[in-house]
N, C-alpha and C positions, 0 to 999 in steps of 0.2 A: 403345107406352108401357111393356110392359112391361121393356125395355130401357130406357128412361130410369129407373124405379123402381130397375131390379137397379146403374145406374151411381151414382143417388143413393144408395144403400144401400152401394155401396163407396166414396163418398166419407166418407158419414158413419162407417164402418166405419176407414177409413183415420184422420179425423179424431181418432176416440175411441184407437184405438192410441198417436196421435203425442201426445196429451192425456196419455193412461195413462202412457206412459215420460216425457215431461216431469215429470210430476208425481213418476214414482218417481226419477229425476235428481235432481229438486229437493228431495226427501226425504232421499235418501241423500249428495248432493253438498251439500247446501245452498247450493245457487245458484238463483239465479232471474234472473239477467241474461245476455246474452253477454259473452266473453270482455272483459277490459280492454283487451289488447293487439287493435288495429285494423290496423296499421301490415303490411306485408306481409315475410315471414320474407325473409333473405339467402339461405337454403339451399330445395332442396326435399328434405331429408332428411325421413325418418319417423319418428316417435316409435318406441320399443321395445314401450311399451303405451301404452291409453287414459288419457290424463289426465294423461300426464308432459309436457305445455305446453298453455299457451293453456288452461287449465281454466274454467269457466263462473266469471262475476263474482258476487261478494255485495256487499252494503250494511252496514255498523252500522246497527241500528236505535237503540242508546241515544244521547241526543242529547250532543254532545260540544262541548266546547270547546277551539279551538286557540289557544294564547297563546304569542307571543313574547315570553320573559323576559330573553332577556341578546342584547346583539349585538355584543360586544365581546371574544369569545376571539378568542386568537391562531392560527388554524388550527387548530383542533381535531381530535384523530385518533383517542382512546380515552376511555373513560368506564367509570367503576365507581361503585357506589354503597358509601358509606361507613355504618358500623354507625348513625349518629346523624341518617340521612339525607340527609345532605349529598350531593356528588358529587365524586369526584377524576377530572380532565379533563388527558390530556396533551397537549401544543401542540406541533407537529411542528416548529418552530424549537428546542426544547431547553427546554421549561419546562412545569410542571405547574400545574393552577389548584386550587382548593378552590371549590365553588359550590353555594348553598345553595338547597334547591326550589323557591324563589321568582326564583331567578336571579341572586342576589348575589354576586359575586366576593369572598370573605372572605380569601384568602389566595393568594398566587402563592409557586412553590415554583422555586428556581433553584440554580444549582452542581452539575447532574448533569453526567454525561460528554459531551463534544461530540458533536453527530451532523453528520451529513451531509445538508442537508436540502433538496441537491436533487433535481429529478425524484419520484420516489415516496417519497425516504428522507425519514429526518427522525426525530424521536421518536413511536415509534408507538404501541402499545398499552399500556396499562395495566391492573393488575388489583392486589387486596389478599391477603393470607393469608385463610385460612380463620380463621385465630387473631388475627387483627388487633387484634382488642380486648384482648389481654395480651402480643402482642409487637409491634404497630405495623409490620410487615413490607410493602414494596410492593415489588412486582414489575413491572418494563417492559422493551420492546425496542425497539433503535434502529438506524437505519445507522452504521455504524462505518467509520472511515476506515485500511485497513492498506496496505504497500507494495505489497500483490499487487493491490489494488482494495478495493471496498466490500463490508462483509456483513452479515447482520443478527447483533447481541449482543443477550445477555439479562442483564439485572443487576437487582440483588437493595438493599433499604437500609432502614432506619428511619427511620421520619418522626417528624421531632424534636419535642419537646415545643409547640414554635413554631410547628409547621407551616409553618417558611417553607424549611427545606431536608430532603435526605435524609442520614442520617449511615451512615458504615460501608459506604460502596457497595462491591458487589463484583459482577465479570461471571462469571457462573455456566457462562455458554455460548454458542459462537460457530457460526452454521452457515456451516459451510465447503464447500468453496472459495470463497476472496473472486471478486471479479467485477469489470472495468473496465466498469461501468456502475451506472445511477442506478434501474431499475425493477424492479417485481416482488418486494419483499423478503417479503412477508405483509402481516401476521402478525399472530394473536391469543394472548391466554393465558387459559386458561381451568384451574381446579384440578377435578382428581378428586376422586370421595368419601374417597381416602386422604390428601389435602392434595398430592398430584406433579401436576407441571405440563404440559397438555397445549401445544403451541406450533406454528402452521404457519408453514412458510417458502414462501415463493415459486421458481418456476424462473429469475429474474432475467431473464426476455424473451429475449435472443438467441439468434439461430438457432443458435450455436455452443454454447451452453450448455444448452439447453433440455431434449436428451434427458437431462441428469442426473435428470431428474423420474424417470426409471426405474430409474436406476442406484442400488445400495443401498450403493454405498461414497460418495455424497454427500449432504450434509444437503439438498439442494434440492430444492424440489416435493415435500414430505415434511409430515405430523404427525407433530411428535417429541414423544417421552414422556420426560420427565427428573423428578426429585428435586429437592428445593429446594436442593441444593447443586450439580446440573447432571449429575447422574450419569444413567446410563441404568435405566429403572426396570426390576428385576430381572424376567424372566422375558418380557420381552418377544417379539413373533413372529418376531423376526429374530436372537434372543440366541446361537441356535446355527449361524447359517448362515455359511458361512465368508465372510470378507471383506467381511462388510454392518458396518452401524452398528447397534449394538444398541438404540440409544434412537429407531430408526424405528420409528412406530407402523402407519403407512399410506404408501401412496406415490401417483406418478402426478398430482400437482397441478399446475396451472398459476399461478394468483395468489388464493391464497387469504386473502380477508380477513374472513371472517367465522368463528366458532366459539361454540356454546353448548351445552350439555348439556341434553335434553329432560328435564325434571323430571319427568314421567309414566311415562317409561321408564328415564329414564338413560343414555340414547344419547348419541352425541356427532354433534352434525352440523356440518355446513360449509357456506360460500357459496363462491362461486369464479368468479373473471370467465374466458371466453372468449375469445377474439382478436373476430372479429364473428357474432356468433350464439352458442350453446353455454354462455352463463351458468348456473350450476347449483346445485342444492341437493343436497346428499349428505348420506348417514349414514354418519359414518366408522367400520370395524369394524377390529381389529387383525389386521393383515398384508394388507390388502385392497389391490389396485390400482385406479387410479380414471381409469387410461387417458392421460392427456396426455405426450407429443402424440401419440401412436397412434391414439387413438381419443378423439374429438371431435364435438359438433353445432354448430360454428364453422366459418368458415372464415378465411382470412389477412386481414390489413387492406387487402392489394393485392387480394383478389379470389379468388386462386387456393385451392386447397384446400391443406388442412393433412394433408400426407403421404399416405398413399392413401384419405384421404376415407371413412375408417373409421367408424362410428356404434357399431356393436355388435361384440364379440369375446368370445370363452370366457375365463372366467377375468378380463374387467374388469369392475368394479361398473358398473352404470348408475344415472345420478342419479335422485333421487326426483322429480325436477321440472328444467326445463330452460326458458330464453327465447331465442328469435330474433325479433326484432331485441334486442338487448343490453339489460338493465337497469343494468348495472354493479353488482352487489351486493357492498355493503363489509359493516358489523356487523350482526350479528343477535342478536335476543334472543327468547326464549319468553316470553310472558305467563302469569303464574303467580298473578295477584290475582282475587279476587273482586269486586272494585270493578265490574269490567265483566263481567258474567258469560258474553258471547256471545263475548268474546274469551279466555277460560281455553283454555288449550291451543294457542291460534294462535302461530304464527311470524311475528315481522316483521322485514323485510328494509330495511336504508338504501339507496334508490341513487343513485348519483351520478351517470352520463350522462343516465340518466331522471327526474333530481329529482323523486323521490318515496320516498314509504315502502311498500312493499309489504306488504298483511297474507293470510298464508297459511294459511285455514282447515284444519285437519288432520282426517284419520280414520284411526285407526292410523298408519301409516306414509306415507301418499297424500295429497297436495293434492285438495283437491275444493271450494276457492273461493278468489278472490283479488280483494283491494281494493285500490284506490290511495288513499293519504292523503296530503295535503298538495301536490298535486302543483300546485296554482296559486302557491306560493311559489317556484318554480323554482330550488329549492336542491339542494345537493350534497349529500346526507344520509349523512355518514361512520360515525355509529356510534348504538346506541341502549341505553337503559335501562329498564328499571322503577321507579319509585319507592316507597316506603314508602308512599305515598300511594294507589298505583294506578294513578297516570297513567304514563304512556309518553312519553319524555324522549329527545330527538334532538338531536343536536349538528352542524354544516353547515361544511363546506370554508371558507365565508367569515367563519364565527365567531359563528354564531347558534345559540343555544339555544331549543327549543320545548318546549312541555307539553303534552300532549293528554289530557284529563280528561274525567271525567263532569259533566255540567251538574247 
């Protein structure tokens, strides 16, 4: 009898401790659901710290409207908010469109430099100058053909008064060397607080070139920091390193298709494709090495290990968060509106192969909850933006434009 009572007390004690820990985790991590990822991982690799992958799930409590507002964009790739609340959207085949917040395409911009739209190339990201209201300057990047192969080029020009063309176009930067391939160009464009440009570049995928992500003489697999004229920003982390490119801000990246500044901290965040597994969210800091292709949580598409199958190494930055299996993270955006208060400070990530938008709840620099949005649409979400109305906007590879808003 005493033994039965003792065992019963043990069970009650264990249940109390378990519920206490769960309640603590719920309040700290804001999670009340199992991880949203239920598929088996490609690897048995272990995370470097708790919560680095498969964090607990969350669900938005605010009632939402999910609205398809346009379904005829031409392979959109990048999106930025114009001062009047409309959106400037780049289209992979070489055009741009100006679209209203209700989804109406009002302008088509043509006459841009020729792009190579094969593979993952084309007209890629677009952003406007912080002083756009006075100078009307637009910046974009694209895959350019050269005799040596293709490369990522960055251009700028002035949006004409009738909004039908870009005037006085100049190419301000080329990420060399060129390569005979059509994969993994990058690329996103973000302005720092001084009006300089951060640009992500891919390492172009090939086994014969990927190691250049670790090479400070190459512009591939990097975050580049340049002025509006294409020069290296003064005082860069490698400005005094012999042989290094002075415009390199960070290195060791594979296919970085998302870039955004956290408005709460001013830090630069990046999303990056792994191969099979190892998709990452990173905080990009000056002079740091992010590992590829030496350090990764992924494996080759063939199933073989990448290099020596290293996940953690001294001197190499760990991702804030990673996915295995992949979500194929593309554009990212921080939600910085008060319209949906529970989203304030959250990071939203467009998923391509995963066909959903990931909402990552942050506490400091840690992911403490994950939610999937619009997964029933089965679309490849390429880029995201927050509108002046506080809604989240998303473009897809198939040409659709969604608005997620408060009811």
